[in-house]
N, C-alpha and C positions, 0 to 999 in steps of 0.2 A: 465347645465339643462336649457332647454328653459323656459321662463317666461310664467305663466299662469294667465289668468285674473280671478279675484275672482268673481264667480257668485254663490257661495253658498246661499241658503236661509238664510238670517239674516245678511248677510255681511254688509249691509246698515243700520244696526241698527233695522231693523223690527223684530217682534216676531218670535222666532225660535221654531218650533215644538219640543217636546220631543223625538225626534227620529234622527237616521242618515240620513234617505232618507224619501221622500214622494213620493207615487206612482201616477204616472199621467195617466196610462193605463196598459193593459196587460203586456207589455214589457218595458214601459217608466218610468222613475224616474228622480227626482231631487235631488241633494245632499243639505244636510243642513250645517250649520256652525259646528255641531258637528262632521262631517266627514272630517273636514279640516285637511290636512297633516302638518308634523312637519318642512318640509324642505322649503317650500313657501305657501303664504296664498291662493294661487288660485287653489291648488290642492287637491285631496282627499287623505287620508291615506289608504294604501293597506288594513290595518286590517279590517275596516267596508266594504270596497269595495270588498274584497275577501269573506267576510261572506254573503254579498248580492249575489254574483255571485252563490256561493253554495246554499244559500236559494231558489234560482230561480229554480235550478235544482230539489231541493227536492219538492218544491211546483208543478212544472209543470210536474214532472214525478214522482209522488209518488210510493213508492215500499217499500217492507219490506227487501229488500237487504240492507247491512250495508256499509256505507262509509269506505272503506279501504284505499284509498290513493286519495288525492287531490292536483294537482300541479297548480301553478299559474306563468305564464311567464309575466313580465311586458314589454310592447312593447313600452311604452312612457310615458309621463306624463300623469297621471290620473286626467283629467280637471274636474273642479267643474261645476256645473249647470245641464243641462238636459243631458241625455244618455239613451241608449237601452242596454237590456241584451238580447242576443240570445243564444238559447239552442237547441242542436241536438244529436241524438244517433249515436255514431260511430260504436259501436260493441253491438248489442242486444243480449240477452241471457237470459236463464231461470235461471241460477245460477250465470252468470258473465256478467256484462255489463260495457261499456265504454262511457262516455258521454262528450261531449264537450260543453263548454260554454264560452262566451266573453262579455266584455263590450265594447260598440261602441259609439263614439261621432261622428254623422254623418257617414262618412265613413271611419274613422280612429278608429282602435281597440287599446285600452290601456291595456286591460288584456286578455289573453288567458288562459283558464284553462281545465284541463282534470281530469275527476272523475271516478275512478274504484269503483263499488259497487258490492260486493259478497253476496251471500245467506248465512245465518248463520245456524249453527247447534249448538248442544250441546256438548261443548268440556271441561265441567266444570273439568272433572277428570284429564285433563292435563294442565289447565290453570296455568300460572305464568309467571314471568318476573324476569330479573336481575336488574330492575330498583329500585332505592331507594326512598321510599315513602318521600314525604316533610313533614316538620312540617305544622301543620294546619295553616290557614290564621291568627287565633287570637294570634298564638304564635309568630309571626313576627310583628316588629313595622310598624305603618303606614308610608307609602312613596309616598308622592305627586310627580308623575313623572313629574308634570308640572314645577317643579323646576330645571329641566334640558333639558326639551323639550318643544317648543311651539305648538300652533295649538289647534284647537277646539276638534279634537279627543282626544288627550292627556289630556286636561281639563276635559273631560266627564268621565274619569276613577277614580276608587277607588284602590289604590294600597297598597300592603304590600311588604316589602323586608327584607330577613333576615340580621342581623349584620354581617354576614361573608362576605358579598359582597365585591368584589375588581375589579379593571380594568380587564375585560375578564371573570369574573365568577359572578354569582349571583343566588340566589333562591328567586323566587318572586311569588305573587299571585295578579291577576287583576280581576276586575269586573266592571260593569256597570248597571245602572238602565235602560237605554235607549235601546229600541228595534231597530232592523235594519230599519223597515219600520213603519211609523205612522199608528197606529191602528192594527197592525198585530202582532202575536206571531211568534218568531223566531223558525224555526225547529231545532231539537236537535243537529245536527252536526254543522250547521251554528252558532248556539248561542254560541260555543266554537271558532269556526274558526275565527270570528269577533274580537278576541283579540290576535290571534297567532302572527301576523306580528309585534305586539310590541316588540318581543323577541330581535329585532336588537338593541333596545334602552334600554335594561334593565341592560346589563353587559358592559357598555361602555369602551372600550379599550383605547380610544384616544378622546380627547375634540373635540366635533363636530364643535367648532367654528374655529378650526384650521386643522382638518381632515375631509374630506368628505367621508362617507362610506355607501351609500345607497345600498340596495339589489336589484337584478335584477330578483329574482325569489322567491318563497315560495313553499316549498313541505312538506305535512303533511302526515304522516301515522298513522292510528289509528287501535287499536285491539279490540275496541268495541265502542259502541254508548256512547259518553259522557253524564253526567248528567250536566244539566244547572246550572249557578251560578259562583262561583269562578274558575278561571283557574289558575292552577299553571305551573311554568316554573323553571327548572334547566337548566341554560344557560351557554354555554362556547363560547367565540368569539376568533377566531384566524385571524391575519392579516399575510400574506406571505410578503416577501421582494420585490416583483414584481407588487404590485398595486392590488392583488387579496385576498379575504378573505372569512371566513365563520362564520356564527352564527348557533350554533346548540343547540337544546333544548329537553330535556325530558319533555312532558306535562302531567298534572295531572288535575283530578277534585276531588271532595269531597271523593270519594271512593278510590283514589290511582292513580298510572300512568295509562296513557291511550294511549300513543303514542310518536312519535317524530316529530320534525320539523327542517328543515334546509333551511338556506338562503345563496345564493352565493352573495358576496359583492364586488363591485368596489370600491377600496380605493385610494382616491387622496389627496395629501397634499395641503391644502388650500381650504377653503369651497367655494371660489368664482371660483374655477375650473368648467369648462363647458364639 
């Protein structure tokens, strides 16, 4: 992984705003130390970065349509410091639309996202799923994930994890008091998406000090608009024999399961591998 200079607000000891980002303009932002990634100090964690990209879709293109799927491809290191978010409509429609958004550092794009939004209707009579509800957050022991991962983003989280967690499987809840952008309220879907990329670190199959397993993407499917607050994960991690893996999670909010998330992993022996 290429080295990234640490340009987060607060990296030099200055006061850090109680948010993951600060808005500099209509489409410009700067990262704070709270968005810092776990693999190296000068990068952003995909979790708040993906949340911000979706938040800008929801803010700039407000709609009654429901976020059904959002996918993020990581095209390179998500550098700290200043960046731009671009948003455009790929497929407009009254009932179905596809939106594209990206995070750009100068002329280099680090995250490319696509968002499907669908017009809702009343399907209460047939609603249901085969996902198992999680125990409530208060029924799980507190779990400070900073005891296994570094970086400002992980340090900003409050976590709980069930006692049945084992390598490759865990049931967890995560929340944070911090908004995505200083002085702004998170849009509903983005308020949940800003936590989802943590899944890859919740059910550790191998010691990250000896095995490198970053994800190259994140795809989230939702069956309803999430409730803000605690986000639940039932997570399973699989490593194949040829350097490829997957982290798959069922996601929940306070009302029950809300959808799924999947991450494609590149698995390498030795954390120093580039």
